[in-house]
C-alpha positions as CSV (number, residue, x, y, z in Angstrom):
1,M,-139.8,-69.9,65.7
2,Q,-143.8,-71.8,65.5
3,S,-142.5,-75.3,63.6
4,T,-143.4,-74.8,59.6
5,Q,-146.2,-77.9,60.2
6,A,-148.3,-75.7,62.6
7,L,-148.1,-72.8,60.8
8,L,-148.7,-73.9,57.0
9,R,-151.8,-75.8,59.1
10,Q,-153.4,-72.5,59.8
11,V,-152.8,-71.3,56.3
12,G,-154.4,-74.3,54.6
13,I,-152.3,-76.2,52.8
14,T,-153.7,-79.6,51.7
15,S,-152.8,-83.2,50.9
16,G,-151.8,-83.6,47.3
17,Q,-150.7,-80.5,46.6
18,K,-147.7,-79.1,44.9
19,V,-145.3,-77.1,47.3
20,L,-141.8,-75.4,46.8
21,D,-139.4,-74.2,49.2
22,I,-137.7,-71.6,48.7
23,G,-133.9,-71.7,50.7
24,F,-135.2,-75.0,52.7
25,R,-134.1,-74.9,55.9
26,D,-133.1,-78.5,56.2
27,L,-134.2,-82.4,55.1
28,P,-136.9,-82.1,58.5
29,E,-137.7,-79.2,57.3
30,L,-139.1,-80.8,54.2
31,Q,-140.2,-83.7,56.1
32,E,-142.2,-82.1,57.7
33,L,-144.0,-80.6,54.6
34,A,-144.5,-83.9,53.2
35,S,-146.5,-85.1,56.3
36,L,-148.9,-82.4,55.1
37,I,-149.3,-83.1,51.7
38,G,-149.1,-86.8,51.5
39,H,-147.9,-89.4,49.5
40,A,-150.4,-87.9,46.2
41,G,-147.8,-84.4,46.9
42,H,-145.0,-83.8,46.2
43,I,-142.4,-81.6,47.5
44,L,-139.7,-79.1,46.0
45,G,-136.8,-78.1,47.9
46,I,-134.2,-75.5,46.6
47,D,-131.0,-73.7,47.3
48,I,-128.2,-72.0,45.8
49,D,-125.8,-73.8,48.0
50,A,-124.7,-76.7,46.5
51,R,-122.9,-78.4,48.9
52,H,-126.5,-78.0,51.0
53,V,-128.4,-79.5,48.3
54,Q,-125.8,-82.3,47.8
55,A,-126.3,-83.0,51.4
56,A,-129.8,-83.4,51.1
57,S,-129.7,-85.0,48.4
58,K,-127.8,-87.9,49.5
59,M,-129.8,-88.0,52.9
60,L,-133.0,-88.6,50.1
61,S,-131.7,-91.7,48.4
62,N,-130.7,-93.3,52.1
63,L,-134.2,-92.2,53.1
64,S,-136.2,-92.9,49.6
65,I,-138.9,-90.6,49.9
66,S,-140.1,-90.0,46.5
67,S,-142.5,-86.9,47.5
68,I,-139.4,-84.7,48.0
69,S,-136.8,-83.2,45.4
70,V,-133.9,-80.8,46.2
71,K,-132.6,-78.7,42.8
72,E,-130.0,-76.1,43.2
73,G,-131.4,-72.9,42.3
74,S,-131.6,-69.7,43.1
75,A,-135.0,-67.7,44.2
76,L,-134.3,-65.2,41.1
77,A,-134.2,-68.2,38.2
78,I,-136.6,-70.5,40.4
79,P,-135.6,-74.1,38.1
80,A,-139.4,-74.4,37.3
81,G,-142.2,-74.3,34.7
82,D,-145.1,-71.6,34.9
83,Y,-147.8,-72.9,36.8
84,S,-146.0,-74.9,38.7
85,F,-146.8,-75.1,42.6
86,D,-150.0,-75.1,44.5
87,L,-147.9,-73.3,47.4
88,I,-144.8,-71.7,47.0
89,L,-142.9,-71.2,50.9
90,C,-140.6,-68.7,50.9
91,K,-139.1,-68.3,54.8
92,G,-136.4,-66.0,55.6
93,V,-135.2,-65.9,52.6
94,L,-136.4,-62.5,51.0
95,H,-134.7,-60.3,53.1
96,E,-131.5,-61.5,51.9
97,I,-131.8,-61.5,48.2
98,R,-130.9,-58.1,46.6
99,R,-133.6,-57.5,44.6
100,P,-137.0,-58.7,46.3
101,E,-139.0,-57.4,43.6
102,K,-137.7,-60.0,40.9
103,A,-137.8,-62.7,43.5
104,I,-141.8,-61.7,44.1
105,A,-141.7,-61.8,39.9
106,E,-140.5,-65.3,39.8
107,M,-143.0,-66.9,42.4
108,A,-145.5,-65.7,40.7
109,R,-144.6,-66.6,37.8
110,V,-144.3,-70.7,38.6
111,C,-147.8,-70.5,41.3
112,K,-150.6,-71.8,39.5
113,P,-153.1,-69.6,38.8
114,D,-155.2,-70.5,41.7
115,G,-152.3,-71.3,44.0
116,A,-150.6,-69.6,47.1
117,I,-147.5,-68.0,48.4
118,L,-146.1,-67.9,51.9
119,I,-143.4,-65.4,52.4
120,I,-142.2,-65.4,56.6
121,D,-139.6,-62.8,56.9
122,I,-138.2,-60.3,59.2
123,Q,-140.5,-56.7,59.9
124,R,-138.8,-53.9,58.6
125,F,-136.2,-52.5,61.6
126,S,-133.8,-49.7,62.0
127,R,-131.6,-49.1,59.2
128,I,-128.6,-47.8,61.5
129,K,-128.8,-51.3,63.8
130,F,-128.9,-53.3,60.6
131,E,-126.0,-51.6,58.9
132,L,-123.8,-51.5,62.5
133,Y,-124.8,-55.1,62.4
134,R,-123.4,-55.4,58.9
135,A,-120.5,-53.3,59.7
136,Q,-119.6,-55.5,63.0
137,A,-119.8,-58.9,60.3
138,L,-117.4,-57.0,57.6
139,F,-115.0,-56.2,60.5
140,K,-114.8,-59.8,62.2
141,G,-114.2,-61.1,58.3
142,Q,-118.0,-62.5,58.2
143,H,-120.3,-62.2,55.1
144,S,-123.9,-61.5,56.7
145,G,-125.4,-62.3,53.2
146,D,-128.3,-59.7,54.7
147,F,-129.2,-57.4,52.4
148,H,-132.5,-55.6,53.9
149,P,-133.3,-54.6,57.6
150,G,-136.4,-56.3,56.7
151,F,-139.4,-55.3,54.7
152,S,-142.5,-53.1,56.1
153,R,-146.2,-54.3,55.3
154,E,-147.0,-51.2,52.6
155,R,-143.5,-52.1,50.8
156,L,-144.2,-55.8,50.4
157,L,-148.2,-55.3,49.0
158,R,-146.2,-52.6,46.3
159,M,-144.1,-55.3,45.2
160,L,-146.9,-58.0,45.1
161,S,-149.2,-55.5,43.4
162,Q,-146.9,-55.4,40.4
163,Q,-147.3,-59.3,40.1
164,R,-151.3,-58.6,40.4
165,L,-150.3,-60.6,43.7
166,V,-153.3,-59.7,47.0
167,E,-153.1,-60.1,50.5
168,V,-155.3,-62.7,52.2
169,D,-153.3,-63.1,55.5
170,Y,-151.0,-61.2,57.6
171,R,-149.6,-61.7,61.1
172,Q,-146.8,-60.6,63.2
173,L,-145.7,-64.2,64.1
174,P,-144.7,-64.5,68.3
175,D,-141.3,-65.9,67.5
176,K,-138.4,-63.1,67.7
177,W,-134.8,-63.8,65.6
178,H,-131.7,-62.1,65.7
179,L,-129.7,-60.3,63.0
180,G,-126.4,-60.1,65.5
181,F,-127.3,-58.0,68.3
182,N,-130.6,-56.9,66.7
183,E,-133.6,-58.8,67.8
184,V,-136.4,-58.9,65.3
185,N,-139.9,-59.0,64.7
186,L,-141.1,-61.9,62.0
187,F,-144.1,-61.8,60.2
188,L,-146.1,-64.5,57.9
189,L,-148.2,-62.8,54.3
190,K,-150.3,-65.3,52.2
191,V,-150.8,-63.7,48.6
192,E,-152.8,-65.4,45.9
193,R,-153.2,-64.1,42.3
194,L,-156.5,-61.7,41.6
195,A,-159.0,-63.5,39.3
196,N,-158.2,-63.9,35.7
197,S,-154.5,-62.8,35.6
198,Q,-151.3,-63.4,35.1
199,P,-148.0,-62.5,36.3
200,A,-146.6,-59.4,34.8
201,G,-143.3,-60.6,35.1
202,D,-144.1,-63.5,32.5
203,N,-141.5,-63.4,29.3
204,I,-139.1,-61.5,31.0
205,A,-135.9,-62.6,31.7
206,I,-134.6,-63.3,35.5
207,P,-131.0,-62.4,36.3
208,S,-129.3,-64.8,39.1
209,R,-129.6,-64.2,42.4
């Protein structure tokens, strides 16, 4: 995949921002982000895998990087207060969440009024091929962890509009991804909040992912 750093430069990440990386891939990815926001900014990476978070935390303690922190946390119960982040990155995670509309509500909750949300995920492909891939994984005794065969632009915009979020950038990425035997396309979607609006999900209890 095109580097996270290059993509974020294109969509306007700036020095000094507070950034949330949901389901961060690894520490080098967080370091890439940190290099863009500088010492005045801060990156929080969250993941539901405690072992993944513990490993990254140990590496961070050895490196003494103050602009990066990691926490165990769900996309459906983000461990942060309302309006905490200038930019939220959700990369390759949304299709793994059973109720993506709840994750979007949480992202809207923690996004600053003038902030932005960047979603990178799979474009919708054949449901039949997706279910064959899941059946194959199950037959092999594996858990795919995937709940959705990607998302159409229209479905995303419907979910986003419920949180008063609007599209400011959408593009198909040149890279391909693989789910089992399926080669799939990726999209990038950047959204911002409508002026003078608050997330529709305020005061709604969000269950764990």
